[in-house]
DSSP file (Angstrom, degrees, kcal/mol; ACC not computed):
  #  RESIDUE AA STRUCTURE BP1 BP2  ACC     N-H-->O    O-->H-N    N-H-->O    O-->H-N    TCO  KAPPA ALPHA  PHI   PSI    X-CA   Y-CA   Z-CA
    1    1 A M              0   0    0      0, 0.0     2,-0.4     0, 0.0     0, 0.0   0.000 360.0 360.0 360.0 132.3   12.1   16.6   15.6
    2    2 A D        -     0   0    0      2,-0.0     2,-0.4     0, 0.0     0, 0.0  -0.711 360.0-153.1 -86.0 138.0   13.3   20.0   16.6
    3    3 A I        -     0   0    0     -2,-0.4     2,-1.2     4,-0.0     3,-0.1  -0.944  13.6-139.8-114.4 136.2   15.5   20.2   19.6
    4    4 A D     >  -     0   0    0     -2,-0.4     4,-2.3     1,-0.2     5,-0.2  -0.752  23.3-177.7 -89.4  92.6   15.9   23.2   21.9
    5    5 A W  H  > S+     0   0    0     -2,-1.2     4,-2.8     1,-0.2     5,-0.2   0.875  78.3  56.7 -66.9 -35.1   19.6   22.9   22.3
    6    6 A N  H  > S+     0   0    0      1,-0.2     4,-2.3     2,-0.2    -1,-0.2   0.948 110.0  44.3 -59.1 -47.8   19.6   25.9   24.7
    7    7 A A  H  > S+     0   0    0      2,-0.2     4,-2.6     1,-0.2    -2,-0.2   0.884 113.7  51.1 -63.8 -39.2   17.1   24.2   27.0
    8    8 A E  H  X S+     0   0    0     -4,-2.3     4,-1.8     2,-0.2    -2,-0.2   0.928 112.5  45.1 -64.9 -45.2   19.0   20.9   26.8
    9    9 A I  H  X S+     0   0    0     -4,-2.8     4,-1.3     2,-0.2    -2,-0.2   0.901 115.2  47.8 -66.9 -40.0   22.3   22.5   27.7
   10   10 A A  H  X S+     0   0    0     -4,-2.3     4,-2.5    -5,-0.2     5,-0.2   0.885 110.3  51.8 -65.4 -40.6   20.8   24.5   30.5
   11   11 A A  H  X S+     0   0    0     -4,-2.6     4,-2.6    -5,-0.2     5,-0.3   0.870 102.8  60.2 -68.7 -32.3   19.0   21.5   31.9
   12   12 A Q  H  X S+     0   0    0     -4,-1.8     4,-1.8     2,-0.2    -1,-0.2   0.957 113.0  36.1 -58.6 -51.1   22.2   19.4   32.0
   13   13 A L  H  X S+     0   0    0     -4,-1.3     4,-3.1     2,-0.2     5,-0.2   0.908 116.2  52.1 -73.3 -39.9   23.9   21.8   34.4
   14   14 A Q  H  X S+     0   0    0     -4,-2.5     4,-2.8     1,-0.2     5,-0.3   0.918 111.4  49.4 -60.8 -41.9   20.8   22.7   36.4
   15   15 A T  H  X S+     0   0    0     -4,-2.6     4,-2.2    -5,-0.2     5,-0.5   0.920 113.5  45.3 -60.3 -45.6   20.1   18.9   36.9
   16   16 A H  H  X>S+     0   0    0     -4,-1.8     5,-2.4    -5,-0.3     4,-2.0   0.929 114.5  49.1 -65.2 -43.1   23.7   18.3   38.0
   17   17 A W  I  <>S+     0   0    0     -4,-3.1     5,-2.2     3,-0.2    -2,-0.2   0.952 118.0  37.6 -59.6 -51.9   23.7   21.4   40.3
   18   18 A S  I  <5S+     0   0    0     -4,-2.8    -1,-0.2    -5,-0.2    -2,-0.2   0.781 126.3  34.5 -80.9 -25.8   20.4   20.6   42.1
   19   19 A R  I  <5S+     0   0    0     -4,-2.2    -3,-0.2    -5,-0.3    -2,-0.2   0.801 134.8   5.9 -96.9 -33.0   20.8   16.7   42.3
   20   20 A Q  I  X5S+     0   0    0     -4,-2.0     4,-1.2    -5,-0.5    -3,-0.2   0.813 123.1  40.0-116.2 -60.6   24.5   16.2   42.8
   21   21 A L  I >><S+     0   0    0     -5,-2.4     4,-0.9     1,-0.2     3,-0.8   0.973 113.4  42.1 -67.8 -64.0   26.8   19.2   43.3
   22   22 A R  H >><S+     0   0    0     -5,-2.2     3,-1.1     1,-0.3     4,-0.7   0.887 112.3  52.2 -60.9 -40.0   24.9   21.7   45.5
   23   23 A P  H >4 S+     0   0    0      0, 0.0     3,-0.7     0, 0.0    -1,-0.3   0.859 105.9  57.9 -60.7 -30.0   23.5   19.1   48.0
   24   24 A R  H << S+     0   0    0     -4,-1.2    -2,-0.2    -3,-0.8    -3,-0.1   0.703 103.2  54.3 -70.2 -18.7   27.1   17.8   48.4
   25   25 A L  H X< S+     0   0    0     -3,-1.1     3,-1.8    -4,-0.9    -1,-0.2   0.610  79.9 113.5 -89.5 -12.7   28.2   21.3   49.5
   26   26 A D  T << S+     0   0    0     -4,-0.7    -4,-0.0    -3,-0.7     0, 0.0  -0.368  82.2  17.7 -62.4 133.3   25.7   21.7   52.2
   27   27 A G  T 3  S+     0   0    0      1,-0.3    -1,-0.3    -2,-0.0     2,-0.1   0.538  82.6 166.0  86.0   4.9   27.3   21.8   55.7
   28   28 A L    <   -     0   0    0     -3,-1.8    -1,-0.3    77,-0.1     2,-0.2  -0.353  23.0-149.2 -58.6 125.9   30.7   22.6   54.3
   29   29 A T     >  -     0   0    0     -2,-0.1     4,-2.7     1,-0.1     5,-0.1  -0.568  23.9-117.4 -97.4 162.6   32.9   23.8   57.1
   30   30 A D  H  > S+     0   0    0      1,-0.2     4,-2.2     2,-0.2     5,-0.2   0.859 117.0  57.2 -64.8 -32.5   35.8   26.3   57.2
   31   31 A A  H  > S+     0   0    0      2,-0.2     4,-0.6     1,-0.2    -1,-0.2   0.920 111.4  41.2 -64.4 -42.2   38.1   23.4   58.2
   32   32 A E  H >4 S+     0   0    0      2,-0.2     3,-0.8     1,-0.2    38,-0.5   0.922 110.6  58.2 -64.5 -47.0   37.1   21.4   55.2
   33   33 A Y  H 3< S+     0   0    0     -4,-2.7    38,-2.1     1,-0.3    39,-0.3   0.889 117.1  31.7 -51.2 -49.0   37.3   24.4   53.0
   34   34 A F  H 3< S+     0   0    0     -4,-2.2    -1,-0.3    36,-0.2    -2,-0.2   0.444  86.8 132.5 -95.6   0.8   40.9   25.1   53.8
   35   35 A W    <<  -     0   0    0     -3,-0.8    35,-0.4    -4,-0.6    36,-0.2  -0.319  46.0-150.6 -56.3 125.9   42.0   21.5   54.4
   36   36 A E        -     0   0    0      1,-0.1    -1,-0.1    33,-0.1    33,-0.1  -0.886   7.1-166.9-101.2 103.9   45.2   20.7   52.5
   37   37 A P  S    S+     0   0    0      0, 0.0     2,-0.3     0, 0.0    -1,-0.1   0.770  74.6  19.2 -64.8 -25.0   45.2   17.0   51.7
   38   38 A V  S >  S-     0   0    0     -3,-0.1     3,-1.3    29,-0.1     2,-0.1  -0.960  96.0 -87.2-141.0 155.6   48.9   17.0   50.8
   39   39 A A  T 3  S+     0   0    0     -2,-0.3    28,-0.2     1,-0.2     0, 0.0  -0.388 112.5  23.7 -59.0 137.2   51.9   19.2   51.5
   40   40 A G  T 3  S+     0   0    0      1,-0.2    -1,-0.2    -2,-0.1     2,-0.1   0.621  83.8 160.9  81.8  14.1   52.2   22.0   49.0
   41   41 A A    <   -     0   0    0     -3,-1.3     2,-0.3    25,-0.1    27,-0.2  -0.391  43.2-115.3 -66.2 141.6   48.6   22.0   47.9
   42   42 A W  B     +a   68   0A   0     25,-2.6    27,-2.3    -2,-0.1    30,-0.3  -0.615  51.8 147.6 -78.9 141.8   47.3   25.1   46.2
   43   43 A T        -     0   0    0     -2,-0.3    13,-2.2    25,-0.2     2,-0.5  -0.606  50.9 -71.7-145.8-161.1   44.6   26.9   48.2
   44   44 A V  E     +B   55   0B   0     11,-0.2     2,-0.3    -2,-0.2    11,-0.2  -0.968  52.3 179.9-109.0 130.8   43.2   30.3   49.0
   45   45 A R  E     -B   54   0B   0      9,-2.8     9,-2.5    -2,-0.5     2,-0.3  -0.937  34.0-105.6-132.7 150.7   45.4   32.5   51.2
   46   46 A W  E     -B   53   0B   0     -2,-0.3     2,-0.6     7,-0.2     7,-0.2  -0.599  34.1-154.8 -70.6 131.4   45.3   35.9   52.8
   47   47 A S  E  >> -B   52   0B   0      5,-2.0     4,-2.0    -2,-0.3     5,-1.1  -0.939  13.7-167.2-114.1 115.1   47.6   38.2   50.9
   48   48 A R  T  45S+     0   0    0     -2,-0.6    -1,-0.1     1,-0.2     5,-0.0   0.861  92.2  55.5 -66.1 -32.1   48.9   41.2   52.9
   49   49 A D  T  45S+     0   0    0      1,-0.2    -1,-0.2    -3,-0.1    -2,-0.0   0.880 119.9  29.8 -66.1 -37.6   50.1   42.8   49.6
   50   50 A D  T  45S-     0   0    0      2,-0.2    -2,-0.2     4,-0.0    -1,-0.2   0.628  99.0-134.6 -95.3 -17.0   46.6   42.6   48.0
   51   51 A A  T  <5S+     0   0    0     -4,-2.0     2,-0.3     1,-0.2    -3,-0.2   0.931  76.2  75.2  54.8  49.5   44.7   42.9   51.4
   52   52 A R  E   <S-B   47   0B   0     -5,-1.1    -5,-2.0    -7,-0.1    -2,-0.2  -0.962  94.1 -78.9-169.9 166.7   42.4   40.1   50.3
   53   53 A F  E     -B   46   0B   0     48,-0.4     2,-0.3    -2,-0.3    -7,-0.2  -0.553  50.0-177.5 -75.2 143.2   42.2   36.4   49.9
   54   54 A V  E     -B   45   0B   0     -9,-2.5    -9,-2.8    -2,-0.2     2,-0.3  -0.947  25.1-113.5-140.5 156.2   43.9   35.2   46.7
   55   55 A C  E     -B   44   0B   0     -2,-0.3     2,-0.3   -11,-0.2   -11,-0.2  -0.704  32.2-112.0 -89.3 145.2   44.3   31.7   45.0
   56   56 A D        +     0   0    0    -13,-2.2     2,-0.3    -2,-0.3   -14,-0.1  -0.591  56.7 155.9 -66.7 135.6   47.7   30.1   44.7
   57   57 A V        -     0   0    0     -2,-0.3     2,-0.4     2,-0.0   -14,-0.0  -0.930  30.9-173.4-167.3 138.6   48.4   30.1   40.9
   58   58 A V        -     0   0    0     -2,-0.3    -2,-0.0     4,-0.1     0, 0.0  -0.997  33.5-116.6-133.2 135.6   51.2   30.1   38.5
   59   59 A I  S    S+     0   0    0     -2,-0.4    -2,-0.0     1,-0.2     0, 0.0  -0.974 104.9  27.4-119.9 123.4   50.7   30.5   34.8
   60   60 A P  S    S-     0   0    0      0, 0.0    -1,-0.2     0, 0.0     3,-0.1   0.606 105.3-127.1 -71.3 156.1   51.4   28.2   33.1
   61   61 A P        -     0   0    0      0, 0.0    -2,-0.1     0, 0.0    -4,-0.0  -0.308  28.1-100.6 -69.5 152.8   50.8   25.7   35.9
   62   62 A P        -     0   0    0      0, 0.0    -4,-0.1     0, 0.0     0, 0.0  -0.293  48.6 -85.1 -71.4 160.4   53.6   23.3   36.7
   63   63 A E  S    S+     0   0    0      1,-0.2     0, 0.0     2,-0.1     0, 0.0  -0.963 119.3  28.4-110.3 122.7   53.4   19.7   35.4
   64   64 A P  S    S-     0   0    0      0, 0.0    -1,-0.2     0, 0.0     0, 0.0   0.602 105.3-122.7 -75.0 155.6   51.9   17.8   37.0
   65   65 A P        -     0   0    0      0, 0.0    -2,-0.1     0, 0.0     3,-0.1  -0.264  33.2-102.9 -58.8 148.1   49.5   20.4   38.4
   66   66 A P        -     0   0    0      0, 0.0     2,-0.2     0, 0.0   -25,-0.1  -0.303  36.9 -96.6 -72.4 158.5   49.5   20.6   42.2
   67   67 A V        -     0   0    0    -28,-0.2   -25,-2.6   -27,-0.0     2,-0.3  -0.498  46.7-148.5 -65.1 145.5   46.7   19.1   44.3
   68   68 A T  B     -a   42   0A   0    -27,-0.2   -25,-0.2    -2,-0.2     2,-0.1  -0.862   5.0-121.6-122.3 155.3   44.2   21.9   45.2
   69   69 A T     >  -     0   0    0    -27,-2.3     4,-2.4    -2,-0.3     5,-0.2  -0.318  32.4-104.1 -85.8 172.7   41.9   22.4   48.1
   70   70 A I  H  > S+     0   0    0    -38,-0.5     4,-2.9   -35,-0.4     5,-0.3   0.910 124.1  56.9 -61.6 -39.7   38.1   22.7   48.1
   71   71 A A  H  > S+     0   0    0    -38,-2.1     4,-2.1   -39,-0.2    -1,-0.2   0.937 109.2  45.3 -59.1 -43.9   38.7   26.5   48.7
   72   72 A W  H  > S+     0   0    0    -30,-0.3     4,-2.5   -39,-0.3    -1,-0.2   0.954 113.7  48.0 -61.8 -49.8   40.8   26.7   45.5
   73   73 A R  H  X S+     0   0    0     -4,-2.4     4,-2.7     2,-0.2     5,-0.2   0.891 111.4  50.2 -62.9 -42.4   38.4   24.6   43.4
   74   74 A L  H  X S+     0   0    0     -4,-2.9     4,-2.5     1,-0.2    -1,-0.2   0.916 112.3  48.0 -60.1 -42.7   35.3   26.7   44.6
   75   75 A A  H  X S+     0   0    0     -4,-2.1     4,-2.6    -5,-0.3    -2,-0.2   0.902 111.9  50.1 -65.1 -39.3   37.1   29.9   43.7
   76   76 A H  H  X S+     0   0    0     -4,-2.5     4,-2.4     2,-0.2    -2,-0.2   0.937 112.7  44.9 -65.6 -47.8   38.1   28.4   40.3
   77   77 A V  H  X S+     0   0    0     -4,-2.7     4,-2.2     2,-0.2     5,-0.2   0.911 114.1  49.7 -65.9 -40.0   34.5   27.3   39.4
   78   78 A S  H  X S+     0   0    0     -4,-2.5     4,-2.9    -5,-0.2    -2,-0.2   0.944 111.3  49.8 -64.4 -44.4   33.1   30.6   40.6
   79   79 A A  H  X S+     0   0    0     -4,-2.6     4,-2.9     1,-0.2     5,-0.3   0.904 109.0  51.4 -59.7 -42.8   35.7   32.5   38.5
   80   80 A L  H  X S+     0   0    0     -4,-2.4     4,-1.6     1,-0.2    -1,-0.2   0.915 113.7  43.7 -64.4 -40.4   34.9   30.5   35.4
   81   81 A L  H  X S+     0   0    0     -4,-2.2     4,-0.8     2,-0.2    -2,-0.2   0.907 114.1  51.1 -71.0 -40.3   31.2   31.2   35.7
   82   82 A E  H >< S+     0   0    0     -4,-2.9     3,-0.8     1,-0.2     4,-0.3   0.929 112.9  45.0 -61.8 -46.7   31.8   34.9   36.5
   83   83 A M  H >< S+     0   0    0     -4,-2.9     3,-1.0     1,-0.2    10,-0.4   0.812 108.4  58.3 -68.0 -29.2   34.1   35.3   33.4
   84   84 A G  H >< S+     0   0    0     -4,-1.6     3,-1.9    -5,-0.3     4,-0.3   0.666  82.4  82.8 -72.8 -17.1   31.7   33.4   31.2
   85   85 A L  G X<>S+     0   0    0     -4,-0.8     5,-2.3    -3,-0.8     3,-1.6   0.739  76.0  73.5 -60.7 -21.9   28.8   35.9   31.9
   86   86 A E  G X 5S+     0   0    0     -3,-1.0     3,-1.9     1,-0.3    -1,-0.3   0.868  87.4  61.9 -57.8 -34.6   30.3   38.1   29.2
   87   87 A K  G < 5S+     0   0    0     -3,-1.9    -1,-0.3     1,-0.3    -2,-0.2   0.637 103.2  50.8 -69.8 -10.0   29.0   35.6   26.7
   88   88 A F  G < 5S-     0   0    0     -3,-1.6    -1,-0.3    -4,-0.3    -2,-0.2   0.210 134.8 -84.7-107.4  11.4   25.4   36.5   28.0
   89   89 A G  T < 5S+     0   0    0     -3,-1.9    -3,-0.2     1,-0.3    -2,-0.1   0.451  88.4 133.3  98.8   3.7   25.8   40.2   27.7
   90   90 A G      < -     0   0    0     -5,-2.3    -1,-0.3     1,-0.2     3,-0.1  -0.297  66.4 -78.5 -78.6 168.6   27.6   40.8   31.1
   91   91 A P        -     0   0    0      0, 0.0     2,-0.2     0, 0.0    -1,-0.2  -0.334  51.6 -97.5 -64.9 147.3   30.6   42.9   31.4
   92   92 A A        -     0   0    0     -6,-0.1     2,-0.4    -7,-0.1    -9,-0.1  -0.482  40.3-166.9 -63.6 132.6   34.0   41.5   30.4
   93   93 A V        -     0   0    0    -10,-0.4    -7,-0.1    -2,-0.2     5,-0.1  -0.959   8.6-146.8-130.6 112.4   35.8   40.2   33.5
   94   94 A A    >   -     0   0    0     -2,-0.4     3,-2.5     1,-0.1     4,-0.4  -0.392  29.2-108.3 -73.2 153.3   39.5   39.4   33.2
   95   95 A W  G >  S+     0   0    0      1,-0.3     3,-0.9     2,-0.2    -1,-0.1   0.860 121.1  51.7 -45.9 -38.9   41.0   36.5   35.2
   96   96 A T  G 3  S+     0   0    0      1,-0.2    -1,-0.3     0, 0.0    -2,-0.0   0.558 109.3  50.2 -83.4  -2.5   42.8   39.0   37.4
   97   97 A A  G <  S+     0   0    0     -3,-2.5    -1,-0.2     2,-0.1    -2,-0.2   0.273  78.6 122.0-116.1  12.7   39.6   41.0   38.1
   98   98 A V  S <  S-     0   0    0     -3,-0.9   -19,-0.1    -4,-0.4    -4,-0.0  -0.259  82.4 -74.3 -64.6 163.0   37.2   38.2   39.2
   99   99 A T        -     0   0    0    -21,-0.1    -1,-0.2     1,-0.1     3,-0.1  -0.386  61.4-106.1 -54.9 129.7   35.6   38.5   42.6
  100  100 A P        -     0   0    0      0, 0.0   -46,-0.2     0, 0.0    -1,-0.1  -0.242  42.2 -92.9 -56.4 149.7   38.3   37.6   45.1
  101  101 A P        -     0   0    0      0, 0.0   -48,-0.4     0, 0.0     2,-0.2  -0.258  45.7-107.3 -60.1 151.1   38.0   34.2   46.8
  102  102 A A        -     0   0    0    -31,-0.1   -27,-0.1     2,-0.1   -48,-0.0  -0.459   9.7-141.2 -77.8 149.4   36.1   34.1   50.0
  103  103 A G  S    S+     0   0    0     -2,-0.2     2,-0.3   -50,-0.1    -1,-0.1   0.332  84.8  49.2 -94.9  11.7   37.9   33.6   53.3
  104  104 A T  S  > S-     0   0    0      1,-0.1     4,-2.4   -33,-0.0     5,-0.2  -0.971  80.6-122.9-141.8 154.5   35.1   31.3   54.7
  105  105 A A  H  > S+     0   0    0     -2,-0.3     4,-2.4     2,-0.2     5,-0.2   0.942 115.0  50.7 -57.7 -49.3   33.2   28.3   53.3
  106  106 A S  H  > S+     0   0    0      1,-0.2     4,-2.5     2,-0.2    -1,-0.2   0.886 109.8  50.8 -60.2 -39.1   29.9   30.1   53.7
  107  107 A G  H  > S+     0   0    0      1,-0.2     4,-2.3     2,-0.2    -1,-0.2   0.920 111.0  48.1 -60.4 -46.1   31.2   33.1   51.8
  108  108 A A  H  X S+     0   0    0     -4,-2.4     4,-2.3     1,-0.2    -2,-0.2   0.845 112.6  48.7 -66.2 -33.7   32.4   31.0   49.0
  109  109 A L  H  X S+     0   0    0     -4,-2.4     4,-2.9     2,-0.2    -1,-0.2   0.900 109.1  52.0 -72.7 -39.4   29.1   29.1   48.8
  110  110 A D  H  X S+     0   0    0     -4,-2.5     4,-1.8     2,-0.2    -2,-0.2   0.887 112.8  45.9 -56.7 -43.2   27.1   32.4   48.8
  111  111 A H  H  X S+     0   0    0     -4,-2.3     4,-2.8     2,-0.2     5,-0.3   0.938 112.0  50.7 -66.3 -46.6   29.3   33.7   45.9
  112  112 A L  H  X S+     0   0    0     -4,-2.3     4,-2.7     1,-0.2     5,-0.2   0.911 109.7  49.9 -60.6 -43.1   29.0   30.4   44.1
  113  113 A D  H  X S+     0   0    0     -4,-2.9     4,-2.3     1,-0.2    -1,-0.2   0.907 113.1  49.9 -57.3 -42.7   25.1   30.4   44.5
  114  114 A D  H  X S+     0   0    0     -4,-1.8     4,-2.1     2,-0.2    -2,-0.2   0.954 114.5  39.7 -61.7 -54.0   25.1   34.0   43.2
  115  115 A V  H  X S+     0   0    0     -4,-2.8     4,-2.8     2,-0.2    -1,-0.2   0.854 113.8  54.7 -72.3 -32.8   27.2   33.5   40.1
  116  116 A F  H  X S+     0   0    0     -4,-2.7     4,-2.6    -5,-0.3     5,-0.3   0.978 108.2  49.7 -60.0 -52.1   25.6   30.1   39.3
  117  117 A G  H  X S+     0   0    0     -4,-2.3     4,-2.3     1,-0.2    -2,-0.2   0.895 113.2  46.5 -53.0 -44.1   22.1   31.8   39.3
  118  118 A R  H  X S+     0   0    0     -4,-2.1     4,-2.9     2,-0.2    -1,-0.2   0.934 111.4  52.3 -63.8 -45.4   23.4   34.6   37.0
  119  119 A W  H  X S+     0   0    0     -4,-2.8     4,-2.9     1,-0.2    -2,-0.2   0.913 111.2  45.2 -54.5 -48.8   25.0   32.0   34.8
  120  120 A M  H  X S+     0   0    0     -4,-2.6     4,-2.9     2,-0.2     5,-0.3   0.918 113.8  51.0 -65.8 -44.6   21.7   29.9   34.4
  121  121 A E  H  X S+     0   0    0     -4,-2.3     4,-1.5    -5,-0.3    -2,-0.2   0.951 114.1  43.8 -56.7 -49.2   19.7   33.2   33.8
  122  122 A G  H  X S+     0   0    0     -4,-2.9     4,-1.3     1,-0.2     3,-0.2   0.942 114.1  50.2 -64.3 -45.6   22.1   34.3   31.1
  123  123 A L  H >X S+     0   0    0     -4,-2.9     4,-0.7     1,-0.2     3,-0.6   0.923 110.4  49.0 -59.6 -44.6   22.3   30.8   29.6
  124  124 A R  H 3< S+     0   0    0     -4,-2.9    -1,-0.2     1,-0.2    -2,-0.2   0.796 114.7  46.5 -67.1 -25.4   18.5   30.5   29.4
  125  125 A G  H 3< S+     0   0    0     -4,-1.5    -1,-0.2    -5,-0.3    -2,-0.2   0.609  92.8  76.1 -92.3  -9.2   18.2   33.9   27.8
  126  126 A V  H <X S-     0   0    0     -4,-1.3     4,-0.9    -3,-0.6    -1,-0.2   0.813  82.7-158.3 -76.4 -27.7   20.9   33.6   25.2
  127  127 A G  H  X  -     0   0    0     -4,-0.7     4,-1.8     3,-0.2     5,-0.1   0.059  37.6 -67.0  76.7 170.8   18.9   31.4   22.8
  128  128 A T  H  > S+     0   0    0      1,-0.2     4,-1.5     2,-0.2    -1,-0.2   0.870 134.5  53.5 -64.6 -40.0   20.0   29.1   20.0
  129  129 A A  H  > S+     0   0    0      1,-0.2     4,-0.9     2,-0.2    -1,-0.2   0.911 108.8  51.0 -63.6 -41.6   21.3   32.0   17.9
  130  130 A G  H  < S+     0   0    0     -4,-0.9     3,-0.5     1,-0.2    17,-0.3   0.878 106.9  52.5 -66.2 -36.8   23.4   33.2   20.9
  131  131 A L  H  < S+     0   0    0     -4,-1.8    17,-2.5     1,-0.2    16,-0.3   0.859 109.0  51.0 -67.1 -31.0   24.9   29.8   21.4
  132  132 A A  H  < S+     0   0    0     -4,-1.5    -1,-0.2    15,-0.2    -2,-0.2   0.694  88.0 109.9 -74.6 -18.9   25.9   29.8   17.7
  133  133 A A  S  < S-     0   0    0     -4,-0.9    14,-2.6    -3,-0.5    15,-0.3  -0.145  82.8 -94.5 -63.2 153.1   27.6   33.2   17.9
  134  134 A P  B     -C  146   0C   0      0, 0.0    12,-0.3     0, 0.0    -1,-0.1  -0.428  27.8-144.5 -63.6 139.6   31.4   33.5   17.7
  135  135 A A  S    S+     0   0    0     10,-2.9    11,-0.2     7,-0.4     8,-0.2   0.793  76.7  10.4 -74.1 -30.7   33.0   33.6   21.1
  136  136 A G  S    S-     0   0    0      6,-0.6     8,-0.3     9,-0.5    -1,-0.2  -0.968  81.6 -96.5-149.7 164.4   35.7   35.9   20.2
  137  137 A P    >   -     0   0    0      0, 0.0     3,-2.2     0, 0.0     6,-0.2  -0.340  60.3 -73.3 -77.0 162.5   36.9   38.3   17.4
  138  138 A P  T 3  S+     0   0    0      0, 0.0     4,-0.0     0, 0.0     0, 0.0  -0.263 122.1  22.8 -50.7 135.3   39.4   37.3   14.7
  139  139 A G  T 3  S+     0   0    0      1,-0.3     0, 0.0    -3,-0.1     0, 0.0   0.268  97.4 116.3  85.9  -8.3   42.9   37.1   16.2
  140  140 A S  S X  S-     0   0    0     -3,-2.2     3,-2.1     1,-0.1    -1,-0.3  -0.445  82.8-108.2 -84.9 163.3   41.7   36.6   19.8
  141  141 A P  T 3  S+     0   0    0      0, 0.0    -1,-0.1     0, 0.0    -5,-0.1   0.793 121.2  54.4 -63.8 -21.2   42.4   33.4   21.7
  142  142 A L  T >  S+     0   0    0     -5,-0.2     3,-2.2    -7,-0.1    -6,-0.6   0.328  75.1 131.9 -94.0  10.0   38.7   32.5   21.3
  143  143 A E  T <  S+     0   0    0     -3,-2.1     3,-0.1     1,-0.3     0, 0.0  -0.415  75.9  23.6 -62.0 136.6   38.7   32.9   17.5
  144  144 A G  T 3  S+     0   0    0      1,-0.4     2,-0.3    -8,-0.3    -1,-0.3   0.299 100.6 111.5  86.6  -5.3   37.0   29.8   16.1
  145  145 A W    <   -     0   0    0     -3,-2.2   -10,-2.9    -9,-0.1    -9,-0.5  -0.710  55.7-148.3 -92.7 148.4   35.1   29.1   19.3
  146  146 A T  B  >  -C  134   0C   0     -2,-0.3     4,-1.8   -12,-0.3     3,-0.3  -0.728  30.7-108.5-104.3 162.4   31.3   29.5   19.5
  147  147 A T  H  > S+     0   0    0    -14,-2.6     4,-3.1   -17,-0.3     5,-0.2   0.900 121.6  58.3 -56.4 -38.4   29.5   30.6   22.6
  148  148 A A  H  > S+     0   0    0    -17,-2.5     4,-3.0   -15,-0.3    -1,-0.2   0.907 102.5  51.6 -56.8 -41.4   28.2   27.0   22.8
  149  149 A A  H  > S+     0   0    0    -18,-0.3     4,-2.4    -3,-0.3    -1,-0.2   0.896 111.4  48.0 -68.8 -38.9   31.8   25.7   23.0
  150  150 A I  H  X S+     0   0    0     -4,-1.8     4,-2.5     2,-0.2    -2,-0.2   0.926 112.9  48.6 -57.3 -47.4   32.5   28.2   25.9
  151  151 A V  H  X S+     0   0    0     -4,-3.1     4,-2.9     2,-0.2     5,-0.2   0.937 113.0  46.8 -60.8 -47.7   29.3   27.1   27.7
  152  152 A L  H  X S+     0   0    0     -4,-3.0     4,-2.5     1,-0.2    -1,-0.2   0.929 113.3  49.3 -66.2 -42.6   30.0   23.4   27.3
  153  153 A H  H  X S+     0   0    0     -4,-2.4     4,-2.0    -5,-0.2    -1,-0.2   0.911 112.6  46.6 -53.8 -48.3   33.6   23.9   28.4
  154  154 A T  H  X S+     0   0    0     -4,-2.5     4,-2.2     2,-0.2    -2,-0.2   0.900 113.0  49.4 -64.6 -45.2   32.6   25.9   31.5
  155  155 A Q  H  X S+     0   0    0     -4,-2.9     4,-2.7     1,-0.2     5,-0.2   0.897 108.6  53.4 -66.7 -36.6   29.9   23.4   32.4
  156  156 A R  H  X S+     0   0    0     -4,-2.5     4,-3.0    -5,-0.2    -1,-0.2   0.915 108.8  50.7 -60.9 -42.3   32.4   20.5   32.0
  157  157 A E  H  X S+     0   0    0     -4,-2.0     4,-2.9     2,-0.2     5,-0.3   0.896 109.0  50.2 -62.4 -40.5   34.6   22.4   34.4
  158  158 A V  H  X S+     0   0    0     -4,-2.2     4,-2.2     2,-0.2    -2,-0.2   0.942 115.3  43.1 -64.3 -45.0   31.8   22.8   36.9
  159  159 A I  H  X S+     0   0    0     -4,-2.7     4,-1.8     2,-0.2    -2,-0.2   0.942 116.7  47.5 -62.5 -46.2   31.0   19.0   36.8
  160  160 A H  H  X S+     0   0    0     -4,-3.0     4,-1.6    -5,-0.2    -2,-0.2   0.929 118.0  38.8 -62.2 -51.8   34.6   18.0   36.8
  161  161 A H  H  X S+     0   0    0     -4,-2.9     4,-2.5    -5,-0.2    -1,-0.2   0.829 111.5  59.9 -71.7 -29.7   35.6   20.2   39.8
  162  162 A G  H  X S+     0   0    0     -4,-2.2     4,-2.1    -5,-0.3    -1,-0.2   0.901 105.3  48.4 -62.5 -40.7   32.4   19.5   41.5
  163  163 A A  H  X S+     0   0    0     -4,-1.8     4,-2.2     1,-0.2    -1,-0.2   0.873 110.4  51.3 -67.0 -36.5   33.2   15.8   41.6
  164  164 A E  H  X S+     0   0    0     -4,-1.6     4,-2.8     2,-0.2    -2,-0.2   0.903 108.4  51.9 -66.3 -39.2   36.7   16.5   42.9
  165  165 A I  H  X S+     0   0    0     -4,-2.5     4,-2.4     1,-0.2    -2,-0.2   0.913 109.2  51.0 -64.2 -41.1   35.2   18.7   45.7
  166  166 A A  H  X S+     0   0    0     -4,-2.1     4,-2.3     2,-0.2    -1,-0.2   0.933 111.1  47.6 -57.6 -48.3   32.9   15.8   46.6
  167  167 A L  H  X S+     0   0    0     -4,-2.2     4,-2.9     1,-0.2     5,-0.2   0.912 109.9  51.8 -65.3 -42.6   35.8   13.4   46.7
  168  168 A L  H  X S+     0   0    0     -4,-2.8     4,-2.6     1,-0.2    -1,-0.2   0.910 108.7  51.9 -60.3 -37.7   37.8   15.8   48.9
  169  169 A R  H  X S+     0   0    0     -4,-2.4     4,-2.6     2,-0.2    -2,-0.2   0.914 109.9  49.8 -62.6 -41.9   34.9   16.1   51.3
  170  170 A D  H  X S+     0   0    0     -4,-2.3     4,-1.8     2,-0.2    -2,-0.2   0.942 112.3  46.6 -58.4 -46.5   34.8   12.2   51.5
  171  171 A L  H  X S+     0   0    0     -4,-2.9     4,-0.6     2,-0.2    -2,-0.2   0.894 112.0  49.9 -66.4 -39.7   38.4   12.0   52.2
  172  172 A Y  H >< S+     0   0    0     -4,-2.6     3,-1.1    -5,-0.2    -1,-0.2   0.928 111.7  49.7 -59.1 -46.2   38.3   14.8   54.8
  173  173 A G  H 3< S+     0   0    0     -4,-2.6    -2,-0.2     1,-0.2    -1,-0.2   0.823 106.2  55.0 -61.4 -34.7   35.4   12.9   56.4
  174  174 A A  H 3<        0   0    0     -4,-1.8    -1,-0.2    -5,-0.2    -2,-0.2   0.591 360.0 360.0 -77.5 -13.6   37.2    9.6   56.4
  175  175 A G    <<        0   0    0     -3,-1.1    -3,-0.2    -4,-0.6    -2,-0.1   0.510 360.0 360.0  84.4 360.0   40.1   11.3   58.3
C-alpha cells in the first residue's frame, strides 16, 4: 500500500489545529494573553528601543528555562511557522526578522491564523519529494536534516506549546 506521507503529515496538524488548538484560543483576552503566572515569567513587552513589542529571550536560555506567558508562546509558535515557510519556497526569515509579537490577543491570533494558513498551504504543496529534500546546505546547522524533519519538529512544537497555552488558560480561569 502506498502512503501519501505529505497528506498524512498535513492532516495531523490540521486535525490538531481544528479540533484542539484553535477552538481553545477562541475568546482569548488581553488579560489572559499577558498574564504572568509566576514572577519573572518571560512574556511580550513593549520595547522603547525597538519601538515595537518584543519577546523576552536570552540565547542560550537559562537552565531551567523560565515559565512563559501565553503571549510569549503564541509569538514563539508563530515565529517557528513563519521561519519554516522557507522550506516551502518562501523567503528566508531569520529569528531576528520574524514578524514582531502582537500587543493584543486578537492581533496575535490574527497573525497566528495567517501564518498557520500559509504553513498548511506550503506543506500541502511541497509533495513527497520536497519533504525528502535536504533542509540545509553542507556546513549549515541544518546539514543532515530533511525538510520532513523540520516539518515534524515544527509541528511537534505547535502541538506542545498549544497544550501549554491551553493549560495556562485553564489556570488563569481557575484564578
